C-alpha positions as CSV (number, residue, x, y, z in Angstrom):
1,M,-31.3,-48.7,9.5
2,S,-28.2,-46.6,9.3
3,Q,-27.9,-43.1,7.9
4,K,-24.8,-41.3,6.7
5,V,-24.3,-37.7,7.9
6,P,-21.8,-35.1,6.7
7,G,-20.0,-35.1,10.0
8,I,-20.2,-36.2,13.6
9,F,-22.3,-35.1,16.6
10,P,-19.7,-34.4,19.4
11,S,-20.8,-35.4,22.9
12,Q,-19.3,-32.1,24.1
13,V,-18.2,-28.9,22.4
14,T,-14.9,-27.7,23.7
15,D,-12.3,-25.1,22.8
16,A,-9.6,-26.7,25.0
17,G,-7.3,-27.3,22.1
18,Y,-7.4,-23.7,21.1
19,L,-7.0,-22.3,24.7
20,N,-4.5,-24.7,26.0
21,N,-1.6,-22.8,27.6
22,P,-0.2,-24.6,30.6
23,L,2.8,-22.2,31.0
24,G,0.8,-19.0,30.5
25,S,3.0,-18.0,27.6
26,N,2.3,-15.2,25.2
27,P,1.9,-16.1,22.4
28,F,0.2,-19.3,23.3
29,P,1.6,-22.7,22.2
30,Y,0.4,-23.9,18.8
31,P,-3.2,-25.2,19.3
32,S,-4.5,-28.7,18.7
33,N,-7.5,-30.0,16.9
34,M,-7.9,-27.0,14.7
35,P,-10.0,-27.2,11.6
36,A,-8.6,-27.8,8.1
37,P,-7.0,-24.7,6.6
38,L,-9.6,-23.5,4.1
39,W,-11.4,-20.4,3.1
40,N,-14.0,-20.8,0.3
41,A,-16.0,-17.9,-1.2
42,D,-19.4,-18.1,-2.8
43,P,-19.2,-17.5,-6.5
44,I,-20.1,-14.0,-7.6
45,M,-21.0,-12.3,-10.9
46,L,-18.5,-9.4,-11.6
47,A,-20.4,-6.1,-11.8
48,F,-18.8,-3.7,-14.2
49,A,-19.3,0.1,-13.8
50,A,-19.2,2.1,-17.0
51,D,-17.5,5.5,-17.3
52,A,-18.1,7.5,-20.5
53,V,-15.1,9.8,-19.8
54,G,-12.3,7.2,-19.6
55,P,-9.4,6.5,-20.0
56,V,-10.8,3.3,-18.4
57,Y,-14.4,2.9,-19.7
58,A,-15.6,-0.1,-17.6
59,T,-14.2,-1.5,-14.4
60,A,-14.9,-4.4,-12.0
61,T,-12.8,-5.0,-8.9
62,W,-12.7,-8.1,-6.7
63,T,-10.9,-7.9,-3.4
64,S,-10.1,-10.8,-1.0
65,P,-10.6,-10.5,2.7
66,V,-7.5,-10.0,4.9
67,F,-6.1,-13.4,5.5
68,D,-4.4,-14.1,8.8
69,L,-1.7,-16.7,7.8
70,R,-0.2,-17.0,11.3
71,P,-3.3,-17.1,13.5
72,E,-1.5,-19.1,16.2
73,F,0.1,-15.8,17.3
74,R,-3.4,-14.7,18.3
75,G,-3.6,-10.9,19.1
76,V,0.0,-10.3,20.3
77,M,0.8,-8.2,17.1
78,D,-2.5,-6.3,16.7
79,R,-3.7,-2.9,17.8
80,A,-7.2,-3.5,19.0
81,A,-10.2,-2.0,17.2
82,G,-11.4,1.1,18.9
83,Q,-7.9,2.0,20.1
84,A,-6.7,5.6,19.5
85,Y,-3.2,6.3,18.4
86,L,-1.1,9.1,17.0
87,T,-1.0,9.5,13.3
88,A,2.7,10.1,13.6
89,Q,3.0,6.5,14.8
90,A,1.0,5.1,11.8
91,P,0.8,7.9,9.2
92,S,-0.4,5.6,6.4
93,L,-4.0,5.0,7.5
94,G,-5.7,8.1,6.1
95,P,-7.2,8.4,2.6
96,N,-4.6,7.9,-0.1
97,R,-2.2,6.8,2.5
98,A,-1.8,10.3,3.9
99,P,-2.0,11.6,7.5
100,I,-5.5,12.7,8.4
101,A,-5.3,14.0,12.0
102,A,-3.3,14.2,15.2
103,S,-5.0,10.9,16.2
104,T,-7.5,8.5,14.9
105,V,-9.3,5.3,16.0
106,I,-8.6,1.9,14.5
107,Q,-11.6,0.2,12.8
108,N,-10.6,-3.5,12.4
109,S,-13.0,-5.3,10.1
110,G,-11.5,-8.7,11.1
111,C,-9.4,-11.3,9.4
112,V,-9.9,-14.8,8.0
113,P,-7.6,-17.2,9.9
114,I,-5.9,-19.9,7.8
115,W,-4.7,-22.6,10.3
116,R,-1.8,-24.2,8.4
117,P,0.6,-26.0,10.7
118,S,3.6,-23.8,11.7
119,G,2.7,-21.3,8.9
120,A,3.2,-23.7,6.0
121,A,2.5,-22.1,2.7
122,G,-0.9,-22.1,1.1
123,K,-2.2,-20.2,-2.0
124,L,-5.1,-18.0,-2.9
125,W,-6.8,-19.5,-5.9
126,V,-9.1,-17.4,-8.2
127,Q,-11.1,-18.8,-11.1
128,V,-13.1,-16.8,-13.6
129,A,-15.6,-18.6,-15.8
130,N,-17.6,-17.5,-18.9
131,L,-14.6,-15.9,-20.5
132,N,-15.8,-16.9,-23.9
133,F,-19.1,-15.0,-23.4
134,R,-18.8,-11.5,-24.7
135,L,-15.2,-11.2,-23.7
136,W,-14.9,-8.1,-25.9
137,G,-11.1,-8.4,-25.8
138,T,-10.3,-7.5,-29.4
139,G,-10.0,-3.8,-29.9
140,L,-11.5,-2.9,-26.5
141,G,-8.4,-2.9,-24.4
142,F,-9.4,-5.7,-22.0
143,E,-7.0,-5.8,-19.1
144,V,-6.7,-7.7,-15.8
145,L,-4.5,-6.2,-13.1
146,A,-3.6,-7.7,-9.7
147,T,-2.3,-5.9,-6.6
148,E,-1.0,-7.5,-3.5
149,F,-1.1,-6.0,0.0
150,A,0.5,-7.3,3.2
151,S,1.6,-6.4,6.7
152,I,4.1,-8.3,8.9
153,N,2.2,-7.4,12.1
154,D,-0.9,-5.2,11.7
155,P,-4.2,-6.2,10.1
156,N,-5.3,-2.5,10.1
157,D,-2.4,-1.2,8.0
158,L,-1.8,-3.4,5.0
159,Q,0.5,-1.9,2.4
160,Q,1.0,-2.5,-1.3
161,I,4.1,-4.8,-1.5
162,E,4.5,-5.2,-5.3
163,T,3.9,-3.1,-8.4
164,V,0.6,-3.7,-10.0
165,E,0.9,-6.9,-12.1
166,D,-0.7,-7.2,-15.5
167,I,-2.1,-10.8,-15.6
168,T,-4.2,-10.3,-18.8
169,T,-2.6,-13.1,-20.7
170,E,-4.0,-15.6,-18.2
171,F,-7.6,-14.6,-19.3
172,V,-7.4,-14.3,-23.1
173,G,-7.0,-16.7,-25.9
174,G,-10.6,-18.0,-26.2
175,K,-10.6,-20.4,-23.2
176,P,-13.9,-20.6,-21.3
177,S,-12.3,-20.4,-17.8
178,A,-9.0,-19.3,-16.3
179,I,-7.3,-20.0,-12.9
180,V,-4.7,-17.7,-11.3
181,Q,-2.9,-18.3,-8.0
182,F,-1.2,-16.0,-5.5
183,L,1.5,-17.1,-3.2
184,P,2.0,-14.8,-0.2
185,P,5.6,-13.6,0.3
186,G,7.8,-15.6,2.6
187,A,9.1,-18.5,0.5
188,G,6.7,-21.0,2.1
189,Y,6.8,-19.2,5.5
190,P,4.2,-16.5,4.8
191,V,3.8,-13.0,6.1
192,R,1.1,-12.8,8.6
193,Y,-1.5,-10.6,7.0
194,Y,-2.2,-10.7,3.3
195,R,-4.8,-9.5,0.8
196,V,-5.2,-9.4,-3.0
197,S,-7.2,-7.1,-5.3
198,I,-8.0,-7.9,-8.9
199,T,-9.3,-5.3,-11.4
200,F,-10.9,-6.1,-14.7
201,Q,-11.1,-3.2,-17.1
202,Y,-11.6,-2.0,-20.6
203,T,-9.7,1.0,-22.0
204,V,-11.9,1.5,-25.1
205,D,-15.6,2.5,-24.9
206,G,-17.7,-0.5,-25.9
207,T,-20.7,1.6,-26.6
208,F,-18.9,3.2,-29.5
209,A,-17.6,-0.2,-30.6
210,G,-21.1,-1.6,-30.8
211,A,-20.8,-4.2,-28.2
212,A,-24.3,-5.3,-27.3
213,G,-25.1,-5.3,-23.6
214,W,-21.9,-3.4,-22.7
215,P,-20.4,-3.8,-20.1
216,D,-22.4,-6.9,-18.8
217,N,-20.1,-9.7,-19.8
218,R,-21.3,-12.3,-17.3
219,F,-17.9,-13.2,-15.8
220,R,-18.4,-15.5,-12.8
221,L,-15.6,-15.5,-10.2
222,Y,-14.7,-18.2,-7.6
223,A,-12.1,-17.9,-4.9
224,A,-10.6,-20.2,-2.3
225,Y,-7.5,-20.3,-0.1
226,Y,-5.9,-23.6,0.8
């Protein structure tokens, strides 16, 4: 009797393809036998926070991880986590992008590597379902805003690279689900570190408008990079 399995059982686990560097170069040569370039997130329910003061009365924000789109460079561009440095050298790392002290210590939360051959372009895909369930778009100022962040060489210091983009039209019109895509800058040869933040908000107070269950609209968000 045969049995199908969702993969293979290797006789030996090896990272030789990743560590192969016969000439001792820095960065290493491009590795071999790397996994398919994919990041796939578990679906989440967007959790809105209500604010009775306004001018935005309910907000939910989803933020992607930091993607490393050129992981073959390894750590040759990074400042290591725990390394101290002068604020004058990187003055943008404090709250609200302002200097905070004469020196500080980097806290690197890590990146998600996307192993595309030679930096070939991929996209971040975001899908939101249940849009036709209590959308509350009419008269409540429903908005969806996207912000992109990137760094050419430092995962600890991503900067906003575009003005905040209003992508509301992708989510309205009565459709049950919407898909948006984000292409990192570089015309197919992407910047190394990249992240996207999407904010869903209402600029009119739904409690005054009589929206039952406000602001729980049961939006379900999926995300993947490939």
